[in-house]
C-alpha positions in Angstrom: 11.6 18.0 42.6 13.0 15.2 40.4 15.2 15.8 37.4 13.6 16.7 34.1 13.5 13.6 31.8 14.6 14.4 28.2 14.6 12.6 24.9 17.6 12.0 22.7 18.4 14.1 19.7 18.4 11.5 16.9 16.0 12.8 14.1 17.5 14.2 10.9 15.7 16.9 8.8 14.7 14.1 6.3 13.2 12.0 9.0 11.2 14.9 10.4 10.1 16.1 6.9 9.0 12.5 6.1 7.0 12.3 9.3 5.1 15.5 8.5 4.5 14.8 4.8 3.4 11.2 5.5 1.0 12.4 8.2 -0.5 15.0 5.8 -1.1 12.7 2.9 -3.7 10.1 3.9 -6.3 7.8 2.5 -8.4 10.7 1.3 -5.8 11.9 -1.2 -6.7 8.9 -3.4 -10.4 8.6 -2.5 -11.7 12.2 -2.4 -10.9 13.5 -5.9 -14.4 12.7 -7.3 -16.0 14.3 -4.3 -13.9 17.4 -4.6 -14.6 17.8 -8.3 -18.3 17.3 -7.7 -18.3 20.0 -5.1 -16.1 22.6 -7.0 -15.0 21.3 -10.4 -11.3 20.4 -11.1 -9.9 23.9 -11.3 -12.0 25.2 -8.4 -10.8 22.3 -6.2 -7.2 22.7 -7.2 -7.2 26.4 -6.4 -9.0 25.8 -3.1 -6.4 23.3 -2.1 -3.5 25.6 -2.9 -5.1 28.6 -1.2 -5.7 26.3 1.8 -2.0 25.5 1.7 -1.1 29.2 1.8 -3.2 29.7 4.8 -1.6 26.7 6.6 1.8 28.0 5.7 0.9 31.3 7.4 -0.1 29.3 10.5 3.0 27.2 10.0 5.2 30.3 10.1 4.0 30.8 13.7 4.8 27.2 14.4 8.3 27.7 13.0 8.9 30.6 15.4 7.7 28.7 18.4 9.7 25.6 17.4 12.8 27.8 17.3 12.1 29.4 20.7 10.5 26.4 22.5 12.1 23.2 21.0 10.5 20.7 23.4 8.2 17.7 23.3 4.6 18.7 23.7 4.3 21.2 20.9 1.1 23.2 21.2 0.8 22.2 24.9 4.1 24.0 25.6 3.2 27.0 23.3 -0.2 27.5 25.1 1.6 27.4 28.4 4.2 30.0 27.2 1.5 32.4 26.0 -1.4 31.8 28.4 -0.4 29.8 31.4 -1.0 26.4 32.9 -4.8 26.2 32.6 -4.8 27.1 29.0 -2.0 24.6 28.4 -4.1 21.8 29.9 -7.2 22.8 27.8 -5.1 22.8 24.6 -3.3 19.5 25.5 -6.5 17.7 26.5 -8.2 18.4 23.2 -5.1 17.6 21.2 -4.7 14.3 23.0 -7.9 12.8 21.7 -7.3 14.3 18.3 -4.0 12.7 17.8 -5.0 9.4 19.5 -8.1 8.9 17.3 -6.1 9.4 14.1 -4.1 6.2 14.7 -7.1 3.8 14.6 -8.7 6.0 11.9 -5.8 5.2 9.6 -5.6 1.6 10.7 -9.3 1.0 9.9 -8.8 2.6 6.5 -6.9 -0.5 5.5 -10.2 -2.4 5.6 -11.7 0.2 3.2 -8.7 -0.4 0.8 -9.2 -4.1 1.1 -12.9 -3.7 0.0 -11.7 -2.1 -3.2 -8.8 -4.5 -4.1 -10.0 -7.7 -2.5 -13.7 -7.6 -1.8 -14.8 -10.0 0.9 -11.3 -11.0 1.9 -11.5 -9.4 5.4 -15.2 -9.2 5.7 -15.2 -12.4 7.6 -16.6 -13.2 11.0 -19.5 -10.7 11.2 -19.8 -9.6 14.8 -22.4 -6.8 15.0 -23.5 -3.5 13.5 -22.7 -0.2 15.2 -23.9 3.1 14.0 -24.8 1.5 10.7 -21.3 0.1 10.2 -20.9 -3.7 10.1 -18.0 -4.9 12.3 -16.1 -8.0 11.2 -13.4 -9.9 13.0 -11.3 -10.0 9.9 -11.2 -6.2 9.6 -10.5 -5.8 13.3 -7.6 -8.3 12.9 -6.2 -6.3 9.9 -6.4 -2.9 11.7 -4.9 -4.5 14.9 -2.0 -6.0 13.0 -1.1 -2.5 11.6 -1.4 -0.9 15.1 0.8 -3.5 16.7 3.5 -3.4 13.9 3.9 0.4 14.0 3.6 0.4 17.8 6.6 -2.0 17.8 8.6 0.3 15.5 7.9 3.3 17.7 8.7 1.3 20.9 12.0 0.2 19.4 13.3 3.7 18.8 12.7 6.9 17.0 15.6 6.1 14.6 13.6 3.1 13.4 10.5 5.3 13.1 12.4 7.9 11.0 13.9 5.3 8.7 10.7 3.4 8.1 8.8 6.7 7.5 11.4 7.9 5.0 11.2 4.6 3.0 7.4 4.7 3.0 7.2 8.4 2.0 9.7 7.6 -0.8 7.3 4.9 -2.1 4.3 7.3 -1.7 6.0 10.1 -3.7 7.0 7.5 -6.3 3.4 6.3 -6.6 2.0 9.8 -7.0 4.7 10.7 -9.6 3.9 7.6 -11.7 0.2 8.3 -11.5 0.7 11.9 -12.6 3.3 11.2 -15.2 1.6 8.2 -16.6 -1.7 10.0 -17.0 -0.2 13.1 -18.6 1.7 11.0 -21.1 -1.2 8.7 -22.0 -2.6 9.8 -25.5 -6.1 8.8 -24.4 -6.2 11.4 -21.6 -7.0 15.0 -22.3 -7.0 18.4 -20.5 -10.3 19.0 -22.2 -11.9 16.5 -19.8 -11.3 19.0 -17.0 -13.9 21.4 -18.5 -15.9 23.0 -17.2 -13.3 24.2 -14.7 -15.8 24.9 -11.9 -18.9 23.3 -10.5 -21.9 23.8 -12.8 -24.2 24.9 -10.0 -21.7 27.4 -8.6 -19.7 30.3 -9.9 -15.9 30.5 -9.7 -15.7 32.2 -6.3 -18.2 29.9 -4.7 -16.5 26.8 -6.1 -13.1 27.8 -4.7 -14.6 28.8 -1.3 -16.3 25.4 -1.0 -12.9 23.7 -1.0 -11.1 26.4 0.9 -13.6 25.9 3.8 -12.5 22.3 4.3 -8.9 22.4 3.0 -7.2 23.2 6.4 -8.0 19.7 7.6 -6.3 18.3 4.5 -3.0 19.4 6.1 -3.4 18.1 9.6 -0.1 16.3 10.3 2.4 19.0 9.7 2.3 19.5 13.5 4.2 16.3 14.0 7.2 18.6 13.3 6.9 20.6 16.6 6.1 17.5 18.5 9.4 16.0 17.5 11.4 19.3 18.2 13.1 17.9 21.3 14.6 15.1 19.2 16.1 17.2 16.3 19.8 16.5 15.7 19.8 19.8 13.8 19.1 23.4 14.7 15.4 24.1 15.5 15.6 27.1 13.2 15.1 24.7 10.3 11.6 23.8 11.6 9.8 26.3 9.5 11.5 25.2 6.3 10.3 21.6 7.0 6.8 22.8 7.7 6.7 24.9 4.5 7.9 22.0 2.3 5.7 19.4 3.9 2.6 21.6 3.3 3.6 22.6 -0.2 4.4 19.1 -1.3 1.2 17.9 0.3 -0.8 20.4 -1.8 1.1 19.3 -5.0 0.4 15.7 -4.3 -3.3 16.3 -3.7 -3.7 18.3 -6.9 -1.7 15.7 -9.0 -4.0 12.9 -8.0 -7.1 15.2 -8.4 -6.2 16.4 -11.9 -5.0 13.0 -13.0 -8.3 11.5 -12.1 -10.2 14.2 -14.0 -8.2 14.0 -17.2 -9.1 10.4 -18.1 -12.9 11.0 -18.7 -15.0 14.1 -18.7 -15.1 14.8 -15.0 -18.9 15.5 -15.0 -19.4 11.9 -16.1 -16.9 10.5 -13.7 -18.5 12.1 -10.6 -22.0 11.0 -11.6 -22.0 8.2 -9.0 -21.6 5.2 -11.3 -18.3 4.1 -9.8 -17.6 3.1 -6.2 -14.0 4.4 -6.6 -13.7 7.0 -9.4 -9.9 7.4 -9.0 -9.4 3.6 -9.3 -11.7 3.3 -12.3 -9.9 6.2 -14.0 -6.4 4.9 -13.3 -7.2 1.4 -14.5 -8.6 2.8 -17.7 -5.6 5.1 -18.3 -2.7 2.9 -17.1 -4.1 -0.6 -16.9 -3.4 -2.9 -14.0 -0.2 -1.0 -13.3 -2.3 2.1 -12.5 -4.2 0.2 -9.9 -0.9 -1.1 -8.4 0.4 2.5 -8.2 -2.8 3.5 -6.4 -2.6 0.5 -4.0 1.0 1.3 -3.1 0.2 5.0 -2.7 -2.8 4.4 -0.5 -1.1 1.7 1.6 1.9 4.1 2.2 -0.4 7.0 3.0 -2.2 5.0 5.6 0.9 3.5 7.1 2.8 6.8 7.2 -0.2 8.3 9.0 -0.2 5.6 11.7 3.5 5.9 12.1 3.6 9.7 12.3 0.7 10.1 14.7 2.1 7.4 17.0 5.2 9.6 17.3 3.2 12.9 17.7 0.8 11.5 20.3 3.4 9.8 22.4 5.4 13.1 22.6 2.4 15.1 23.5 1.5 12.6 26.3 5.1 12.6 27.4 5.3 16.4 27.5 2.1 16.7 29.5 3.1 14.0 32.0 6.5 15.7 32.5 4.5 18.8 33.6 2.6 16.5 36.1 -0.8 17.0 34.5 -0.8 13.4 33.4 0.3 10.5 35.6 4.0 10.1 36.0 3.8 6.6 34.3 3.7 8.4 30.9 7.1 10.0 31.5 8.9 6.6 31.5 11.7 6.5 28.9 13.0 3.0 27.9 16.5 2.5 29.1 17.7 0.9 25.8 15.5 2.4 23.1 15.2 5.9 24.6 11.5 6.2 23.7 8.5 7.2 25.8 7.7 3.5 26.0 4.7 3.7 28.3 3.0 6.4 26.3 3.5 4.3 23.1 2.0 1.2 24.9 -1.0 3.3 26.0 -1.6 4.5 22.4 -1.4 0.9 21.2 -3.9 -0.3 23.7 -6.3 2.6 23.0 -6.0 2.1 19.3 -6.6 -1.7 19.6 -9.9 -1.0 21.3 -11.2 1.6 18.8 -11.8 -0.7 15.8 -14.3 -2.7 17.9 -16.6 0.4 17.8 -16.7 0.5 14.0 -15.2 3.1 11.7 -18.2 5.4 11.8 -17.9 6.0 15.5 -14.1 6.7 15.0 -15.0 9.2 12.2 -17.4 11.1 14.6 -14.6 11.3 17.2 -12.1 12.5 14.7 -14.5 15.1 13.4 -14.9 16.3 17.0 -11.2 16.2 17.6 -10.7 18.6 14.6 -11.8 21.2 17.1 -8.9 20.3 19.3 -6.5 20.6 16.4 -7.9 24.0 15.6 -7.4 25.1 19.3 -3.8 24.1 18.8 -3.5 26.3 15.8 -5.0 29.3 17.7 -2.9 28.9 20.8 0.3 28.6 18.7 -0.5 31.7 16.6 -1.5 33.9 19.5 1.3 32.4 21.6 3.7 33.5 18.8 2.3 37.0 19.0 2.8 37.1 22.8 6.3 35.6 22.7 7.4 38.0 19.9 5.9 40.9 21.8 7.7 40.0 25.1 11.0 38.7 23.8 14.2 40.5 24.7 16.4 38.4 22.5 15.0 39.3 19.0 15.3 42.5 17.1 12.4 45.0 16.9 11.9 44.2 13.2 11.7 40.5 13.9 9.3 41.1 16.8 7.0 43.2 14.6 7.1 40.6 11.8 6.2 37.7 14.1 3.5 39.6 15.9 1.9 40.2 12.5 2.2 36.5 11.5 0.7 35.6 14.9 -2.4 37.9 14.5 -3.1 36.8 10.9 -2.6 33.1 11.7 -4.8 33.5 14.8 -7.5 35.2 12.8 -7.5 32.2 10.4 -7.6 29.8 13.3 -10.7 31.5 14.7 -12.2 31.3 11.3 -11.6 27.5 11.3 -13.3 27.3 14.7 -16.3 29.1 13.4 -16.5 26.8 10.4 -16.8 23.8 12.9 -19.2 25.5 15.3 -21.6 27.7 13.3 -24.7 25.8 12.0 -24.9 25.8 8.3 -21.2 26.2 7.7 -19.3 23.7 5.5 -17.4 22.2 8.4 -20.2 22.1 11.0 -19.9 19.0 13.1 -22.5 16.3 13.1 -24.8 15.8 16.2 -22.9 12.7 17.2 -19.6 14.6 17.1 -21.1 17.2 19.5 -22.2 14.5 21.8 -18.7 13.1 21.8 -17.4 16.6 22.5 -19.6 17.0 25.5 -18.4 13.7 26.9 -14.8 14.5 26.3 -15.1 18.0 28.0 -16.9 16.4 31.0 -14.1 13.8 31.3 -11.5 16.5 31.0 -13.1 18.5 33.8 -13.1 15.4 36.1 -9.5 14.5 35.2 -8.4 18.0 35.8 -10.0 18.2 39.2 -8.3 14.9 40.1 -4.9 16.1 39.0 -5.1 19.8 39.8 -3.7 19.6 43.3 -0.3 18.5 42.2 -0.3 20.5 39.0 -1.2 23.8 40.7 1.1 23.4 43.6 4.1 23.7 41.2 5.5 27.2 41.0 5.9 29.0 37.7 9.6 28.4 37.9 9.1 24.7 38.4 6.7 24.5 35.5 9.1 26.5 33.3 11.8 23.9 34.1 9.6 20.9 33.5 7.8 22.1 30.3 10.3 24.5 28.7 13.6 23.1 29.9 14.7 26.3 31.6 17.2 26.3 34.4 16.2 24.2 37.4 15.0 26.4 40.3 17.8 26.9 42.8 15.6 26.2 45.8 15.1 22.6 44.6 
């Protein structure tokens, strides 16, 4: 058996935290406030967002334990293997792969949506066709492709470049949100009274909060870039949970700042009446003038770009980790001699992402909605894997074992709840028919791929897989 290929330890805590926070805060932070208020009212939405953060921190606690115990590339793939074995690892990894892959072009195509707000018609040039009700333009494909290539280049060049670029962009993102919140709060024309009534008029307090709580877990997708990068920490992996906690907490704070800032400018019931294509943009322009729109444009641009950058990193490490276990072709394991990055995995992500915009944004959204199921699988495998590892560990105290078993069971229960929200008809997160069709296709492809790779994967002994996936001592017989 060949030697286990490893990645260099070059990421600082600030780099890793920026990757996670930038991946959490996306386009929706600046576009969704009116929708969230219409669903639940300002206070109902804010409480729902924070309660969702608490649930995700509970799940994140399980991730923190697993990062400490299994600090390798592959994240949930490795955790599923640790707790449940090779077949479950493949199932988890297969679903996560599409989930991560699809988020890169989803963010890239969001640039065209931003352009429609700030420069209508600029990129709507070269009409090609309509797919799933979405008009596809050559100009918008070129814009998305440029972003995909630029961030692919950064990721190819080295993880240090990724970390530095992400840190700069997250700094700009934080600054934009702070200026939006501070400027709105200090403006004499804005009023807290505009946030009344605090909850949706057609719902009570509890129903308003639950309506947001049901969808809030997916607001925080992106914190799991932290475990994907664990092999490249230049610091002790024990700090993983602190980074997860702060990325989720700050993400919640940023969502709520933009939400309440939007609602304070006008009576929120008037703002969400559907008269404005972009309620947040309209409110900020009224409250802060052209500078408010500039802050928003900077914030949205950075949110989109940090998402592309972060999920390039996370996806490439997942592909690398799975290929190292021989469940994906060996080609994905290649590490660039100079840049020390999983270069082939990054090139694959770039090529896949460059194809996606040709299908139109609506198709990508269906795939991402379906892929949310894979993300939730990752949560469940990590939490229950935490329980199993804590139960079987001989290196931690009885008290720590008991504590982590409890976190694992609670986090696992929440994860199952999220799965039900996606799969039970009538629930707030139930997937569209098109997403179910995409799911059937992806499962069928996964079965075919598994059967084609299973011979080599299954002939590996447990000791060999432990070495390849977890980095344990190489089997003596080899």
